[in-house]
PyMOL commands that place a pseudoatom at each C-alpha (Angstrom):
pseudoatom trace, name=CA, resn=MET, resi=1, chain=A, elem=C, hetatm=0, pos=[154.321, 53.324, 312.788]
pseudoatom trace, name=CA, resn=VAL, resi=2, chain=A, elem=C, hetatm=0, pos=[156.268, 55.008, 315.093]
pseudoatom trace, name=CA, resn=LYS, resi=3, chain=A, elem=C, hetatm=0, pos=[159.976, 55.388, 314.387]
pseudoatom trace, name=CA, resn=ASN, resi=4, chain=A, elem=C, hetatm=0, pos=[162.288, 55.145, 317.311]
pseudoatom trace, name=CA, resn=VAL, resi=5, chain=A, elem=C, hetatm=0, pos=[165.639, 56.858, 317.489]
pseudoatom trace, name=CA, resn=PHE, resi=6, chain=A, elem=C, hetatm=0, pos=[168.874, 56.280, 319.879]
pseudoatom trace, name=CA, resn=LYS, resi=7, chain=A, elem=C, hetatm=0, pos=[172.113, 57.887, 320.465]
pseudoatom trace, name=CA, resn=ILE, resi=8, chain=A, elem=C, hetatm=0, pos=[174.639, 55.052, 321.196]
pseudoatom trace, name=CA, resn=ASP, resi=9, chain=A, elem=C, hetatm=0, pos=[177.610, 55.111, 322.663]
pseudoatom trace, name=CA, resn=GLY, resi=10, chain=A, elem=C, hetatm=0, pos=[180.099, 52.330, 322.287]
pseudoatom trace, name=CA, resn=MET, resi=11, chain=A, elem=C, hetatm=0, pos=[179.553, 51.348, 317.805]
pseudoatom trace, name=CA, resn=TYR, resi=12, chain=A, elem=C, hetatm=0, pos=[182.706, 51.474, 316.246]
pseudoatom trace, name=CA, resn=CYS, resi=13, chain=A, elem=C, hetatm=0, pos=[182.138, 49.059, 313.186]
pseudoatom trace, name=CA, resn=SER, resi=14, chain=A, elem=C, hetatm=0, pos=[179.657, 47.520, 311.204]
pseudoatom trace, name=CA, resn=MET, resi=15, chain=A, elem=C, hetatm=0, pos=[179.985, 44.678, 313.721]
pseudoatom trace, name=CA, resn=CYS, resi=16, chain=A, elem=C, hetatm=0, pos=[178.870, 46.904, 316.351]
pseudoatom trace, name=CA, resn=GLU, resi=17, chain=A, elem=C, hetatm=0, pos=[176.115, 47.375, 314.430]
pseudoatom trace, name=CA, resn=SER, resi=18, chain=A, elem=C, hetatm=0, pos=[175.245, 43.805, 313.875]
pseudoatom trace, name=CA, resn=HIS, resi=19, chain=A, elem=C, hetatm=0, pos=[175.151, 43.004, 317.629]
pseudoatom trace, name=CA, resn=VAL, resi=20, chain=A, elem=C, hetatm=0, pos=[172.710, 46.569, 318.313]
pseudoatom trace, name=CA, resn=ASN, resi=21, chain=A, elem=C, hetatm=0, pos=[170.592, 45.065, 315.768]
pseudoatom trace, name=CA, resn=ASP, resi=22, chain=A, elem=C, hetatm=0, pos=[170.568, 41.605, 317.154]
pseudoatom trace, name=CA, resn=ALA, resi=23, chain=A, elem=C, hetatm=0, pos=[169.651, 42.814, 320.448]
pseudoatom trace, name=CA, resn=ILE, resi=24, chain=A, elem=C, hetatm=0, pos=[166.585, 45.133, 319.869]
pseudoatom trace, name=CA, resn=ARG, resi=25, chain=A, elem=C, hetatm=0, pos=[165.252, 42.119, 317.719]
pseudoatom trace, name=CA, resn=ALA, resi=26, chain=A, elem=C, hetatm=0, pos=[165.627, 40.112, 320.491]
pseudoatom trace, name=CA, resn=ALA, resi=27, chain=A, elem=C, hetatm=0, pos=[163.713, 42.109, 322.868]
pseudoatom trace, name=CA, resn=PHE, resi=28, chain=A, elem=C, hetatm=0, pos=[161.160, 43.806, 320.535]
pseudoatom trace, name=CA, resn=PRO, resi=29, chain=A, elem=C, hetatm=0, pos=[160.360, 40.834, 317.927]
pseudoatom trace, name=CA, resn=GLY, resi=30, chain=A, elem=C, hetatm=0, pos=[158.812, 42.327, 314.734]
pseudoatom trace, name=CA, resn=VAL, resi=31, chain=A, elem=C, hetatm=0, pos=[160.825, 45.489, 314.355]
pseudoatom trace, name=CA, resn=LYS, resi=32, chain=A, elem=C, hetatm=0, pos=[162.614, 47.065, 311.922]
pseudoatom trace, name=CA, resn=VAL, resi=33, chain=A, elem=C, hetatm=0, pos=[165.923, 48.179, 312.758]
pseudoatom trace, name=CA, resn=LYS, resi=34, chain=A, elem=C, hetatm=0, pos=[168.686, 49.845, 311.138]
pseudoatom trace, name=CA, resn=SER, resi=35, chain=A, elem=C, hetatm=0, pos=[172.192, 51.199, 313.030]
pseudoatom trace, name=CA, resn=ASP, resi=36, chain=A, elem=C, hetatm=0, pos=[175.029, 53.160, 311.659]
pseudoatom trace, name=CA, resn=HIS, resi=37, chain=A, elem=C, hetatm=0, pos=[178.304, 53.221, 313.854]
pseudoatom trace, name=CA, resn=ALA, resi=38, chain=A, elem=C, hetatm=0, pos=[179.723, 56.288, 312.275]
pseudoatom trace, name=CA, resn=SER, resi=39, chain=A, elem=C, hetatm=0, pos=[176.704, 58.475, 313.236]
pseudoatom trace, name=CA, resn=GLY, resi=40, chain=A, elem=C, hetatm=0, pos=[175.754, 56.395, 316.473]
pseudoatom trace, name=CA, resn=VAL, resi=41, chain=A, elem=C, hetatm=0, pos=[172.346, 56.106, 315.803]
pseudoatom trace, name=CA, resn=CYS, resi=42, chain=A, elem=C, hetatm=0, pos=[170.064, 53.115, 316.324]
pseudoatom trace, name=CA, resn=GLU, resi=43, chain=A, elem=C, hetatm=0, pos=[166.338, 53.806, 314.024]
pseudoatom trace, name=CA, resn=VAL, resi=44, chain=A, elem=C, hetatm=0, pos=[163.837, 50.993, 314.601]
pseudoatom trace, name=CA, resn=LEU, resi=45, chain=A, elem=C, hetatm=0, pos=[160.590, 51.280, 312.958]
pseudoatom trace, name=CA, resn=SER, resi=46, chain=A, elem=C, hetatm=0, pos=[157.595, 49.487, 315.124]
pseudoatom trace, name=CA, resn=GLU, resi=47, chain=A, elem=C, hetatm=0, pos=[153.820, 49.454, 314.606]
pseudoatom trace, name=CA, resn=ASN, resi=48, chain=A, elem=C, hetatm=0, pos=[153.806, 51.522, 318.431]
pseudoatom trace, name=CA, resn=GLY, resi=49, chain=A, elem=C, hetatm=0, pos=[156.225, 52.167, 319.405]
pseudoatom trace, name=CA, resn=ILE, resi=50, chain=A, elem=C, hetatm=0, pos=[158.922, 50.743, 322.403]
pseudoatom trace, name=CA, resn=ASP, resi=51, chain=A, elem=C, hetatm=0, pos=[159.850, 51.507, 325.163]
pseudoatom trace, name=CA, resn=PRO, resi=52, chain=A, elem=C, hetatm=0, pos=[163.389, 53.193, 325.852]
pseudoatom trace, name=CA, resn=GLU, resi=53, chain=A, elem=C, hetatm=0, pos=[163.988, 51.454, 328.533]
pseudoatom trace, name=CA, resn=LYS, resi=54, chain=A, elem=C, hetatm=0, pos=[163.613, 48.408, 327.767]
pseudoatom trace, name=CA, resn=ALA, resi=55, chain=A, elem=C, hetatm=0, pos=[165.668, 49.238, 324.734]
pseudoatom trace, name=CA, resn=ALA, resi=56, chain=A, elem=C, hetatm=0, pos=[168.191, 50.806, 327.255]
pseudoatom trace, name=CA, resn=GLU, resi=57, chain=A, elem=C, hetatm=0, pos=[168.634, 47.890, 328.714]
pseudoatom trace, name=CA, resn=ALA, resi=58, chain=A, elem=C, hetatm=0, pos=[168.982, 44.880, 325.976]
pseudoatom trace, name=CA, resn=LEU, resi=59, chain=A, elem=C, hetatm=0, pos=[171.643, 47.108, 324.375]
pseudoatom trace, name=CA, resn=GLY, resi=60, chain=A, elem=C, hetatm=0, pos=[173.295, 47.671, 328.358]
pseudoatom trace, name=CA, resn=LYS, resi=61, chain=A, elem=C, hetatm=0, pos=[173.806, 43.326, 328.355]
pseudoatom trace, name=CA, resn=THR, resi=62, chain=A, elem=C, hetatm=0, pos=[175.577, 43.613, 325.301]
pseudoatom trace, name=CA, resn=GLY, resi=63, chain=A, elem=C, hetatm=0, pos=[177.923, 46.493, 326.540]
pseudoatom trace, name=CA, resn=TYR, resi=64, chain=A, elem=C, hetatm=0, pos=[176.142, 49.432, 324.603]
pseudoatom trace, name=CA, resn=LYS, resi=65, chain=A, elem=C, hetatm=0, pos=[174.718, 52.727, 325.913]
pseudoatom trace, name=CA, resn=VAL, resi=66, chain=A, elem=C, hetatm=0, pos=[172.652, 54.510, 325.047]
pseudoatom trace, name=CA, resn=ILE, resi=67, chain=A, elem=C, hetatm=0, pos=[172.903, 58.164, 325.455]
pseudoatom trace, name=CA, resn=SER, resi=68, chain=A, elem=C, hetatm=0, pos=[169.469, 59.960, 324.074]
pseudoatom trace, name=CA, resn=SER, resi=69, chain=A, elem=C, hetatm=0, pos=[166.253, 58.828, 322.683]
pseudoatom trace, name=CA, resn=SER, resi=70, chain=A, elem=C, hetatm=0, pos=[163.519, 60.360, 321.129]
pseudoatom trace, name=CA, resn=SER, resi=71, chain=A, elem=C, hetatm=0, pos=[160.747, 58.892, 318.668]
pseudoatom trace, name=CA, resn=GLY, resi=72, chain=A, elem=C, hetatm=0, pos=[157.900, 59.891, 316.504]
pseudoatom trace, name=CA, resn=PRO, resi=73, chain=A, elem=C, hetatm=0, pos=[155.479, 59.033, 313.764]
pseudoatom trace, name=CA, resn=TYR, resi=74, chain=A, elem=C, hetatm=0, pos=[156.949, 57.618, 310.177]
pseudoatom trace, name=CA, resn=GLU, resi=75, chain=A, elem=C, hetatm=0, pos=[155.707, 58.212, 307.517]
pseudoatom trace, name=CA, resn=LYS, resi=76, chain=A, elem=C, hetatm=0, pos=[156.511, 56.056, 304.442]
pseudoatom trace, name=CA, resn=LYS, resi=77, chain=A, elem=C, hetatm=0, pos=[158.029, 58.702, 301.701]
pseudoatom trace, name=CA, resn=SER, resi=78, chain=A, elem=C, hetatm=0, pos=[156.575, 57.226, 298.258]
pseudoatom trace, name=CA, resn=PHE, resi=79, chain=A, elem=C, hetatm=0, pos=[158.392, 57.471, 295.009]
pseudoatom trace, name=CA, resn=PHE, resi=80, chain=A, elem=C, hetatm=0, pos=[155.941, 60.641, 294.010]
pseudoatom trace, name=CA, resn=LYS, resi=81, chain=A, elem=C, hetatm=0, pos=[156.240, 62.189, 297.288]
pseudoatom trace, name=CA, resn=ARG, resi=82, chain=A, elem=C, hetatm=0, pos=[159.856, 62.284, 297.150]
pseudoatom trace, name=CA, resn=LEU, resi=83, chain=A, elem=C, hetatm=0, pos=[159.299, 63.887, 293.209]
pseudoatom trace, name=CA, resn=PHE, resi=84, chain=A, elem=C, hetatm=0, pos=[156.726, 66.362, 293.914]
pseudoatom trace, name=CA, resn=LYS, resi=85, chain=A, elem=C, hetatm=0, pos=[158.102, 67.353, 297.437]
for i in range(1, 85): cmd.bond("trace and resi %d" % i, "trace and resi %d" % (i + 1))
show_as sticks, trace
zoom trace
């Protein structure tokens, strides 16, 4: 799994979060998306990662601007890993 993190300008409420999530899901079917308007961050989990330029283009069509992006491997933390970390 790969985790892409986007810093987004223009998210001001929970409805904005929904618009961002919907735009990413439409451009990249089968991904898991979570956005937070308070921090201006959108996290996307996928099998092989997503193209940051294509994500910025998809979000730009809805009026949001990607300020920065990063990606890296994602490892799901199990209950026991959290306990004994």
